[in-house]
Wavefront OBJ file of the C-alpha trace (Angstrom):
o trace
v 89.287 43.464 -11.769
v 89.093 40.492 -14.114
v 91.373 38.384 -12.738
v 89.993 38.725 -8.723
v 86.279 38.354 -10.093
v 87.405 35.479 -12.240
v 89.831 34.378 -9.181
v 86.901 34.637 -6.593
v 84.108 32.107 -9.176
v 87.158 29.487 -9.372
v 87.803 29.724 -5.667
v 83.740 29.481 -5.482
v 83.446 26.836 -7.513
v 86.060 25.127 -5.772
v 84.275 24.875 -2.422
v 81.159 24.255 -4.239
v 82.464 21.119 -5.479
v 84.652 20.166 -2.134
v 81.247 20.625 -0.445
v 78.876 17.753 -2.895
v 81.536 15.339 -2.027
v 80.142 14.929 1.111
v 77.246 13.607 -0.406
v 77.609 11.867 -2.866
v 79.804 8.854 0.341
v 76.690 6.035 0.499
v 76.243 3.944 3.169
v 76.097 0.215 2.815
v 72.764 -1.120 3.362
v 72.270 -4.154 5.376
v 68.939 -6.323 6.980
v 68.065 -6.519 10.430
v 68.793 -9.475 12.384
v 65.605 -11.272 12.430
v 63.678 -12.311 16.259
v 63.996 -15.860 16.115
v 60.100 -16.509 17.058
v 60.825 -18.004 20.750
v 62.884 -15.271 22.077
v 59.799 -13.314 21.809
v 57.236 -16.044 22.761
v 55.621 -14.906 26.642
v 56.991 -16.153 29.205
v 55.238 -19.737 31.134
v 53.073 -19.276 33.245
v 53.812 -20.884 36.589
v 51.635 -23.630 38.559
v 50.099 -22.664 41.543
v 50.496 -25.926 44.861
v 48.421 -27.496 45.712
v 46.277 -26.441 49.457
v 48.090 -29.998 51.420
v 50.983 -29.933 49.437
v 53.981 -31.788 50.756
v 57.560 -31.151 51.398
v 57.673 -33.058 48.062
v 55.468 -30.936 47.007
v 57.304 -27.532 47.715
v 60.581 -29.553 46.131
v 59.435 -30.818 42.561
v 56.918 -26.584 42.421
v 60.205 -24.774 43.308
v 62.512 -26.416 41.413
v 60.579 -25.518 37.974
v 59.603 -21.702 39.051
v 63.788 -21.876 39.158
v 63.749 -24.001 35.988
v 60.845 -21.166 34.093
v 63.395 -18.634 35.532
v 65.999 -20.217 33.773
v 64.692 -20.589 30.735
v 62.966 -17.066 30.381
v 66.362 -15.409 31.789
v 67.779 -16.857 29.171
v 65.828 -15.846 26.942
v 65.156 -12.052 27.793
v 68.410 -12.121 27.606
v 69.584 -13.736 23.974
v 67.235 -10.836 22.442
v 68.767 -8.009 24.912
v 72.113 -8.964 23.153
v 70.100 -9.020 19.384
v 69.182 -5.799 19.758
v 72.421 -4.315 21.774
v 74.029 -5.885 18.357
v 71.619 -4.557 15.669
v 71.637 -0.703 17.127
v 75.459 -1.181 17.354
v 75.535 -2.039 13.415
v 72.958 0.460 12.850
v 75.095 3.152 14.921
v 77.682 5.448 12.629
v 81.459 4.107 13.628
v 82.623 7.591 14.915
l 1 2 3 4 5 6 7 8 9 10 11 12 13 14 15 16 17 18 19 20 21 22 23 24 25 26 27 28 29 30 31 32 33 34 35 36 37 38 39 40 41 42 43 44 45 46 47 48 49 50 51 52 53 54 55 56 57 58 59 60 61 62 63 64 65 66 67 68 69 70 71 72 73 74 75 76 77 78 79 80 81 82 83 84 85 86 87 88 89 90 91 92 93 94
């Protein structure tokens, strides 16, 4: 009886120690990438056409709107890419 108690005690100790080894692993703390200020700035306000605009005014206005949209869209995409990269680095790999 004494030998089986010693065997169970040893087995219990080994199981407890093996469970504790999972707690000994550490993760490397990484600093999240800083978000550049230009990516968080609001998109520029669109201008309005004057009441008596010519076709040239309309064309010039449309080009300005397209350029403003392209700039805002590019910044939005870059911000999204940066946040997805940050989230991928923060999530544990499986």
